[in-house]
C-alpha positions as a Markdown table, in Angstrom:
| # | Residue | x | y | z |
|---|---|---|---|---|
| 1 | Met | 22.5 | 17.9 | 22.0 |
| 2 | Gln | 23.8 | 15.9 | 25.0 |
| 3 | Trp | 23.2 | 12.6 | 23.2 |
| 4 | Asp | 25.2 | 13.8 | 20.2 |
| 5 | Ile | 28.2 | 14.7 | 22.4 |
| 6 | Phe | 28.1 | 11.4 | 24.3 |
| 7 | Ile | 27.6 | 9.4 | 21.1 |
| 8 | Lys | 30.7 | 11.1 | 19.6 |
| 9 | Gly | 32.7 | 10.2 | 22.7 |
| 10 | Phe | 31.3 | 6.7 | 22.6 |
| 11 | Arg | 32.5 | 6.2 | 19.0 |
| 12 | Ala | 36.0 | 7.3 | 20.0 |
| 13 | Tyr | 36.0 | 5.0 | 23.0 |
| 14 | Leu | 35.0 | 2.0 | 20.8 |
| 15 | Gln | 37.6 | 2.9 | 18.2 |
| 16 | Val | 40.6 | 3.8 | 20.4 |
| 17 | Glu | 40.2 | 2.0 | 23.7 |
| 18 | Arg | 38.4 | -1.1 | 22.6 |
| 19 | Ser | 39.9 | -1.3 | 19.1 |
| 20 | Met | 36.6 | -2.6 | 17.6 |
| 21 | Pro | 36.2 | -3.2 | 13.9 |
| 22 | Glu | 34.7 | -0.2 | 12.1 |
| 23 | Asn | 31.5 | -2.0 | 11.1 |
| 24 | Thr | 30.9 | -3.0 | 14.7 |
| 25 | Val | 31.5 | 0.6 | 15.8 |
| 26 | Glu | 29.0 | 1.9 | 13.3 |
| 27 | Ala | 26.4 | -0.8 | 14.4 |
| 28 | Tyr | 26.7 | 0.2 | 18.0 |
| 29 | Val | 26.5 | 3.9 | 17.3 |
| 30 | Arg | 23.3 | 3.3 | 15.2 |
| 31 | Asp | 21.8 | 1.3 | 18.1 |
| 32 | Val | 22.4 | 4.2 | 20.5 |
| 33 | Glu | 21.0 | 6.7 | 17.9 |
| 34 | Lys | 17.9 | 4.6 | 17.6 |
| 35 | Leu | 17.5 | 4.7 | 21.4 |
| 36 | Ala | 18.0 | 8.4 | 21.5 |
| 37 | Gly | 15.3 | 8.9 | 18.8 |
| 38 | Phe | 12.9 | 6.6 | 20.7 |
| 39 | Leu | 13.4 | 8.4 | 24.0 |
| 40 | Gly | 13.1 | 11.8 | 22.3 |
| 41 | Glu | 9.6 | 10.9 | 21.1 |
| 42 | Asn | 8.3 | 8.9 | 24.1 |
| 43 | Asp | 9.9 | 10.5 | 27.1 |
| 44 | Asn | 10.3 | 14.2 | 26.4 |
| 45 | Ser | 13.9 | 14.0 | 25.4 |
| 46 | Leu | 15.5 | 12.3 | 28.4 |
| 47 | Arg | 19.1 | 13.0 | 28.9 |
| 48 | Pro | 21.4 | 9.9 | 29.1 |
| 49 | Ser | 21.8 | 10.5 | 32.8 |
| 50 | Glu | 18.1 | 10.4 | 33.3 |
| 51 | Val | 17.4 | 7.0 | 31.5 |
| 52 | Lys | 16.0 | 4.3 | 33.7 |
| 53 | Thr | 15.8 | 0.5 | 33.2 |
| 54 | Ala | 12.1 | 0.9 | 32.5 |
| 55 | Asn | 12.8 | 3.3 | 29.6 |
| 56 | Leu | 15.2 | 0.8 | 28.1 |
| 57 | Gln | 12.8 | -2.1 | 28.5 |
| 58 | Asp | 10.2 | -0.1 | 26.6 |
| 59 | Phe | 12.7 | 0.4 | 23.8 |
| 60 | Val | 13.6 | -3.3 | 23.7 |
| 61 | Asn | 10.0 | -4.4 | 23.8 |
| 62 | Thr | 9.2 | -2.1 | 20.9 |
| 63 | Ile | 11.9 | -3.6 | 18.8 |
| 64 | Ala | 10.6 | -7.1 | 19.6 |
| 65 | Gly | 7.1 | -6.0 | 18.7 |
| 66 | Leu | 8.3 | -4.9 | 15.3 |
| 67 | Gly | 9.3 | -8.5 | 14.6 |
| 68 | Val | 13.1 | -7.9 | 14.7 |
| 69 | Ala | 14.9 | -11.2 | 15.0 |
| 70 | Ala | 16.1 | -12.4 | 18.4 |
| 71 | Thr | 19.8 | -12.3 | 17.3 |
| 72 | Ser | 19.3 | -8.7 | 16.1 |
| 73 | Gln | 17.6 | -7.8 | 19.4 |
| 74 | Ala | 20.6 | -9.2 | 21.3 |
| 75 | Arg | 23.0 | -7.2 | 19.1 |
| 76 | Ile | 21.1 | -4.0 | 19.7 |
| 77 | Ile | 21.0 | -4.6 | 23.5 |
| 78 | Ser | 24.8 | -5.3 | 23.4 |
| 79 | Gly | 25.3 | -1.9 | 21.8 |
| 80 | Ile | 23.1 | -0.1 | 24.4 |
| 81 | Arg | 24.9 | -1.8 | 27.3 |
| 82 | Ser | 28.3 | -0.8 | 25.9 |
| 83 | Phe | 27.1 | 2.8 | 25.7 |
| 84 | Phe | 26.0 | 2.9 | 29.4 |
| 85 | Lys | 29.2 | 1.2 | 30.5 |
| 86 | Tyr | 31.1 | 3.9 | 28.7 |
| 87 | Leu | 29.0 | 6.6 | 30.5 |
| 88 | Leu | 29.7 | 4.8 | 33.8 |
| 89 | Leu | 33.4 | 4.7 | 33.0 |
| 90 | Glu | 33.4 | 8.4 | 32.3 |
| 91 | Ser | 31.5 | 9.1 | 35.6 |
| 92 | Glu | 28.6 | 10.6 | 33.6 |
| 93 | Ile | 26.1 | 8.2 | 35.4 |
| 94 | Lys | 26.3 | 6.8 | 38.9 |
| 95 | Ser | 24.6 | 3.4 | 38.1 |
| 96 | Asp | 24.1 | 1.3 | 35.0 |
| 97 | Pro | 20.4 | 1.1 | 33.9 |
| 98 | Thr | 21.2 | -1.9 | 31.7 |
| 99 | Glu | 22.1 | -4.2 | 34.5 |
| 100 | Leu | 18.5 | -5.4 | 35.0 |
| 101 | Leu | 17.6 | -5.1 | 31.3 |
| 102 | Glu | 15.9 | -8.3 | 30.0 |
| 103 | Met | 15.2 | -9.6 | 26.6 |
| 104 | Pro | 11.5 | -9.5 | 25.9 |
| 105 | Arg | 9.5 | -12.7 | 26.3 |
| 106 | Thr | 7.7 | -13.2 | 23.0 |
| 107 | Gly | 5.9 | -16.3 | 24.1 |
| 108 | Arg | 6.7 | -18.0 | 20.8 |
| 109 | Lys | 9.6 | -18.5 | 18.5 |
| 110 | Leu | 9.8 | -15.9 | 15.8 |
| 111 | Pro | 10.2 | -17.2 | 12.2 |
| 112 | Glu | 13.6 | -17.3 | 10.5 |
| 113 | Val | 15.0 | -14.1 | 9.1 |
| 114 | Leu | 16.6 | -14.3 | 5.7 |
| 115 | Ser | 19.8 | -12.5 | 4.9 |
| 116 | Val | 19.9 | -10.1 | 1.9 |
| 117 | Gly | 22.0 | -12.7 | 0.1 |
| 118 | Glu | 19.5 | -15.4 | 0.7 |
| 119 | Ile | 16.6 | -13.3 | -0.6 |
| 120 | Glu | 18.7 | -12.5 | -3.7 |
| 121 | Lys | 19.3 | -16.2 | -4.2 |
| 122 | Leu | 15.7 | -17.1 | -3.9 |
| 123 | Leu | 14.7 | -14.4 | -6.4 |
| 124 | Ser | 17.4 | -15.7 | -8.8 |
| 125 | Val | 15.8 | -19.1 | -9.1 |
| 126 | Ile | 12.5 | -17.8 | -10.3 |
| 127 | Asp | 12.0 | -18.8 | -14.0 |
| 128 | Leu | 10.8 | -15.7 | -15.7 |
| 129 | Ser | 10.2 | -17.6 | -18.9 |
| 130 | Gln | 7.3 | -19.4 | -17.3 |
| 131 | Pro | 3.8 | -17.9 | -17.2 |
| 132 | Asn | 3.8 | -17.5 | -13.4 |
| 133 | Gly | 7.4 | -16.3 | -13.1 |
| 134 | Glu | 6.8 | -12.6 | -13.2 |
| 135 | Arg | 3.9 | -13.0 | -10.8 |
| 136 | Asn | 5.9 | -15.1 | -8.3 |
| 137 | Lys | 8.7 | -12.5 | -8.4 |
| 138 | Ala | 6.2 | -9.7 | -7.8 |
| 139 | Ile | 4.9 | -11.7 | -4.8 |
| 140 | Ile | 8.3 | -12.1 | -3.2 |
| 141 | Glu | 9.3 | -8.4 | -3.9 |
| 142 | Leu | 6.1 | -7.2 | -2.3 |
| 143 | Leu | 6.3 | -9.5 | 0.8 |
| 144 | Tyr | 9.9 | -8.4 | 1.4 |
| 145 | Gly | 9.7 | -4.9 | 0.1 |
| 146 | Cys | 6.5 | -3.9 | 2.0 |
| 147 | Gly | 6.4 | -6.3 | 5.0 |
| 148 | Leu | 2.9 | -7.6 | 4.1 |
| 149 | Arg | 1.0 | -10.3 | 5.9 |
| 150 | Val | 0.0 | -13.2 | 3.6 |
| 151 | Ser | -3.7 | -12.3 | 4.1 |
| 152 | Glu | -3.0 | -8.8 | 3.0 |
| 153 | Leu | -1.2 | -10.0 | -0.1 |
| 154 | Val | -3.9 | -12.4 | -1.4 |
| 155 | Asn | -6.6 | -9.7 | -0.9 |
| 156 | Leu | -4.7 | -6.9 | -2.5 |
| 157 | Lys | -6.8 | -5.0 | -5.1 |
| 158 | Leu | -5.7 | -3.1 | -8.2 |
| 159 | Thr | -7.3 | 0.0 | -6.6 |
| 160 | Asp | -4.9 | -0.4 | -3.7 |
| 161 | Ile | -1.9 | 0.1 | -5.9 |
| 162 | Arg | -0.6 | 3.5 | -6.9 |
| 163 | Leu | 2.2 | 2.8 | -9.4 |
| 164 | Asp | 2.4 | 6.4 | -10.5 |
| 165 | Glu | 2.8 | 7.5 | -6.9 |
| 166 | Asp | 5.0 | 4.7 | -5.7 |
| 167 | Tyr | 2.9 | 3.3 | -2.8 |
| 168 | Ile | 0.2 | 0.8 | -1.9 |
| 169 | Thr | -2.7 | 1.0 | 0.5 |
| 170 | Val | -2.9 | -2.1 | 2.7 |
| 171 | Thr | -6.0 | -3.3 | 4.6 |
| 172 | Gly | -4.7 | -5.1 | 7.7 |
| 173 | Lys | -6.2 | -6.5 | 10.9 |
| 174 | Gly | -9.4 | -4.9 | 12.0 |
| 175 | Asn | -9.9 | -3.4 | 8.5 |
| 176 | Lys | -7.3 | -0.7 | 9.4 |
| 177 | Gln | -5.7 | 0.8 | 6.4 |
| 178 | Arg | -2.1 | 1.9 | 6.1 |
| 179 | Ile | 0.1 | 3.3 | 3.3 |
| 180 | Val | 3.3 | 1.5 | 2.5 |
| 181 | Pro | 5.8 | 3.0 | 0.0 |
| 182 | Leu | 7.1 | 0.8 | -2.9 |
| 183 | Gly | 10.9 | 0.7 | -3.2 |
| 184 | Asp | 12.4 | 0.6 | -6.7 |
| 185 | Ala | 12.7 | -3.2 | -6.9 |
| 186 | Ala | 9.1 | -3.8 | -5.8 |
| 187 | Leu | 7.7 | -1.0 | -7.9 |
| 188 | Ser | 9.5 | -2.1 | -11.1 |
| 189 | Gln | 8.4 | -5.7 | -10.7 |
| 190 | Met | 4.8 | -4.8 | -9.9 |
| 191 | Lys | 4.6 | -2.6 | -13.1 |
| 192 | Arg | 6.0 | -5.5 | -15.1 |
| 193 | Tyr | 3.5 | -8.0 | -13.7 |
| 194 | Ile | 0.4 | -5.8 | -13.9 |
| 195 | Asn | 1.1 | -4.2 | -17.3 |
| 196 | Glu | 2.8 | -7.0 | -19.1 |
| 197 | Val | 1.4 | -10.3 | -17.6 |
| 198 | Arg | -1.8 | -9.8 | -15.7 |
| 199 | Val | -3.3 | -7.6 | -18.4 |
| 200 | His | -3.5 | -10.8 | -20.6 |
| 201 | Ala | -5.1 | -13.0 | -18.0 |
| 202 | Asp | -8.5 | -14.6 | -18.5 |
| 203 | Ile | -10.0 | -13.4 | -15.2 |
| 204 | Lys | -12.8 | -15.2 | -13.4 |
| 205 | Lys | -16.0 | -13.2 | -12.9 |
| 206 | Gly | -15.9 | -11.5 | -9.5 |
| 207 | Glu | -12.1 | -11.5 | -9.3 |
| 208 | Glu | -11.4 | -8.6 | -11.7 |
| 209 | Ala | -10.1 | -6.4 | -8.9 |
| 210 | Ile | -7.7 | -8.9 | -7.3 |
| 211 | Val | -4.0 | -8.4 | -8.1 |
| 212 | Phe | -2.5 | -11.9 | -7.8 |
| 213 | Leu | -4.3 | -14.5 | -9.8 |
| 214 | Asn | -3.8 | -18.3 | -10.4 |
| 215 | Gln | -3.9 | -19.9 | -13.9 |
| 216 | Arg | -7.7 | -20.1 | -13.7 |
| 217 | Gly | -8.0 | -16.4 | -13.2 |
| 218 | Ala | -9.0 | -16.6 | -9.5 |
| 219 | Arg | -7.3 | -15.1 | -6.5 |
| 220 | Leu | -4.4 | -17.1 | -5.0 |
| 221 | Thr | -5.1 | -18.8 | -1.7 |
| 222 | Arg | -2.9 | -18.5 | 1.4 |
| 223 | Ala | -1.9 | -22.2 | 0.9 |
| 224 | Met | -0.8 | -21.4 | -2.6 |
| 225 | Ile | 1.5 | -18.6 | -1.4 |
| 226 | Phe | 3.0 | -21.0 | 1.1 |
| 227 | His | 3.5 | -23.6 | -1.6 |
| 228 | Ile | 5.2 | -21.1 | -4.0 |
| 229 | Ile | 7.6 | -20.0 | -1.3 |
| 230 | Lys | 8.5 | -23.5 | -0.1 |
| 231 | Thr | 9.1 | -24.5 | -3.7 |
| 232 | Leu | 11.4 | -21.6 | -4.4 |
| 233 | Ala | 13.3 | -22.1 | -1.2 |
| 234 | Ala | 14.0 | -25.7 | -2.1 |
| 235 | Glu | 15.2 | -24.7 | -5.5 |
| 236 | Ala | 17.4 | -22.1 | -4.0 |
| 237 | Gly | 18.9 | -24.6 | -1.6 |
| 238 | Leu | 17.7 | -22.7 | 1.5 |
| 239 | Arg | 17.4 | -25.0 | 4.5 |
| 240 | Lys | 15.7 | -22.5 | 6.8 |
| 241 | Gln | 12.0 | -23.0 | 7.7 |
| 242 | Ile | 10.6 | -20.3 | 5.4 |
| 243 | Ser | 7.0 | -19.0 | 5.2 |
| 244 | Pro | 5.4 | -15.7 | 3.9 |
| 245 | His | 5.9 | -14.3 | 7.4 |
| 246 | Thr | 9.6 | -14.8 | 7.1 |
| 247 | Phe | 9.7 | -12.0 | 4.6 |
| 248 | Arg | 7.8 | -9.7 | 7.0 |
| 249 | His | 10.3 | -10.3 | 9.7 |
| 250 | Ser | 13.2 | -9.9 | 7.3 |
| 251 | Phe | 11.7 | -6.6 | 6.2 |
| 252 | Ala | 11.5 | -5.2 | 9.7 |
| 253 | Thr | 14.9 | -6.6 | 10.8 |
| 254 | His | 16.8 | -5.2 | 7.8 |
| 255 | Leu | 15.3 | -1.8 | 8.1 |
| 256 | Val | 16.0 | -1.6 | 11.8 |
| 257 | Glu | 19.5 | -3.0 | 11.5 |
| 258 | Asn | 20.3 | -0.4 | 8.8 |
| 259 | Gly | 19.1 | 2.5 | 10.9 |
| 260 | Ala | 15.5 | 3.1 | 10.0 |
| 261 | Asp | 13.3 | 5.1 | 12.4 |
| 262 | Leu | 11.4 | 2.7 | 14.7 |
| 263 | Arg | 8.1 | 4.6 | 14.3 |
| 264 | Ser | 8.2 | 4.5 | 10.5 |
| 265 | Val | 8.8 | 0.7 | 10.6 |
| 266 | Gln | 5.9 | 0.4 | 13.1 |
| 267 | Glu | 3.7 | 2.3 | 10.7 |
| 268 | Met | 4.6 | 0.2 | 7.6 |
| 269 | Leu | 4.0 | -3.0 | 9.5 |
| 270 | Gly | 0.6 | -1.9 | 10.6 |
| 271 | His | 1.1 | -2.0 | 14.3 |
| 272 | Ala | -1.3 | 0.1 | 16.2 |
| 273 | Ser | 1.2 | 1.4 | 18.7 |
| 274 | Ile | 4.9 | 1.5 | 19.2 |
| 275 | Thr | 4.5 | 0.4 | 22.8 |
| 276 | Thr | 1.5 | -1.1 | 24.5 |
| 277 | Thr | 0.6 | 2.2 | 26.1 |
| 278 | Glu | 1.3 | 4.7 | 23.3 |
| 279 | Ile | -1.4 | 6.2 | 21.1 |
| 280 | Tyr | -1.1 | 5.7 | 17.4 |
| 281 | Thr | 0.7 | 8.5 | 15.5 |
| 282 | His | 0.3 | 9.3 | 11.8 |
| 283 | Ile | 3.4 | 9.6 | 9.7 |
| 284 | Asp | 3.6 | 11.5 | 6.4 |
| 285 | Arg | 3.7 | 9.2 | 3.3 |
| 286 | Glu | 6.8 | 10.9 | 1.9 |
| 287 | Tyr | 8.6 | 10.4 | 5.2 |
| 288 | Leu | 7.9 | 6.7 | 5.1 |
| 289 | Arg | 9.0 | 6.5 | 1.5 |
| 290 | Gln | 12.3 | 8.1 | 2.3 |
| 291 | Asn | 12.9 | 5.4 | 5.0 |
| 292 | Ile | 12.3 | 2.7 | 2.4 |
| 293 | Leu | 14.6 | 4.3 | -0.1 |
| 294 | Arg | 17.3 | 5.0 | 2.4 |
| 295 | Tyr | 17.3 | 1.8 | 4.5 |
| 296 | His | 15.8 | -1.1 | 2.5 |
| 297 | Pro | 18.4 | -3.3 | 0.8 |
| 298 | Arg | 16.4 | -3.5 | -2.4 |
| 299 | Ser | 15.3 | 0.1 | -2.6 |
| 300 | Asp | 17.5 | 0.9 | -5.5 |
| 301 | Val | 17.4 | -2.3 | -7.5 |
| 302 | Arg | 16.0 | -2.1 | -11.0 |
């Protein structure tokens, strides 16, 4: 309850005293709400006055671990810092826990993140009159709509797909399985590819269970997925360095930026824990689906 009261005051402070644009205000408020939700699950509902730098660092590290872009991480931290500066101004806290807050050290540069517009542009250049057009569109929709790794995509089996129940079962690292809901765009395209295109394929013996096939009826290789994406990116005029993993990072970034619950994003990405010390927690499939439908940009695209 305390968080709700302070967030309400924070919103008024941003609107009236700082005269921020409404979209910036909403973004900052969402950032603080994500923090409140994270602390509520991991630190027994800490009150704002009880938050320490270590708690905030755990939160930031979690977001980084989900693959959220560095620019988005910086934006989220900016919102959190503004909130605690507001609390300091209101004398609700005696010291600012964000003063020593650091950006996480990832050890490597994360791949580019595509905007929703860039993904739409890439999808628009796919020639659906060609034999592989529907397949390629299904690949992109699944990579972006479900945050799959390329290895998970090429090994996906027909038995992993529940089109009638709107989800897929993904086998990730260490043979760990997870359930990922299918948003409307991905679901519609997968139905089209499987029921109208793949059903007519001359499938190579031993590959009958594999979802994505090449023209010879064998499973696509990782290299072929890279080639398809590079070709589409060039046709769309996108100059970013794009790979299959770009869509996974875009998936996580867009969900988190739009307000999705961190734990549900963690679950859908197949990360074992939301922090390095936290034990894995199961989430109901319908709860995950509601996060996809509510927060993914292509959740209601037919």
